[in-house]
N, C-alpha and C positions, 0 to 999 in steps of 0.2 A: 530731292526726294529719296534717292537711294541712301544717302548718308543718314537721313532721319530714320529710315526703315532699319538700316544696319544698327544704329544706336539703340533703337527699340528692341531689336532682337538680342543685342548684346546685354542690355539691362535685364531682359527676361531670362537670359541664360544665366547671368550672375545670380539673380534672385532664386531661380529654380535650383541652381547648384548649391546655394546656401541651405535651401529647404531640404534637399536630398541629404546633405551632410548632417543636418539636424535629425532627420528621420533615421539615418543609419546609426547615429550615436544613440538615439532612443531605443532602437532595436537591439543594439549591443547591450545596453543597460538592462533592458527587459530580459534578454536571454541570460545574462548573468544572474539576475534575480531569480529566474526560474530554475537555473542550474543549482544555485546555492540554497534557496528556500524550499522549493518544491521537491527537489531530489532528496534533501535531508528528511523531509516529512515522509516521503515514500519509503526511504530506508528505515525510518522509525516504525512505520506501519508494518513493514515486512518483519522487522525484529519482533514486534509485538505479536504478529501472527505466528511466528516460530515458537515464541514462548507459550502462547495459548495452545498451540498444537501439542507441545510437550506436556503441558498441564493436563490436557484432555486425555492423552495417552496414559498418564499416571492415574488419573481418576478411573478410566476404563479398566486398567489393570486391577485397581483396588476393588472395583465393583465385581469383576470376574472372580476375584479371590473370595469376596463376601458371598457370592452366589454358590461357590463350591462349598464353603463352610456351612451355608444354610442347607444345602442339599445333604451334606453329611449329617447335620443335626436332625433333619427330617428322617433320615434313615435310622438313626439311633433312637429317635422317639418311637418310630413304628416298631422297632425291635423291643423296646422297653414296654410298650403298651400291650403287647400280646404275642410277640414273636412272629408278627406278620412279615412276610417276605417283601423285600423292596421290589418295586417295579422297575 
């Protein structure tokens, strides 16, 4: 009986060892996929974010400049309309 029990335990150990090896291999493949694909996509998103931030800064600068020009034009119009003093 002990030999049969030992054989059964040995077979179970061999089967579980094979399955654990398969799981470890799958885990490594999944980790590589995540590192290669997901990391690259995150880097791309970060690069896009930086580009968008720079574009927004440029747009804000242009809007600020346009607001100053508009304010200057308003003052000139007031002066031309009757010499009213600017506020």
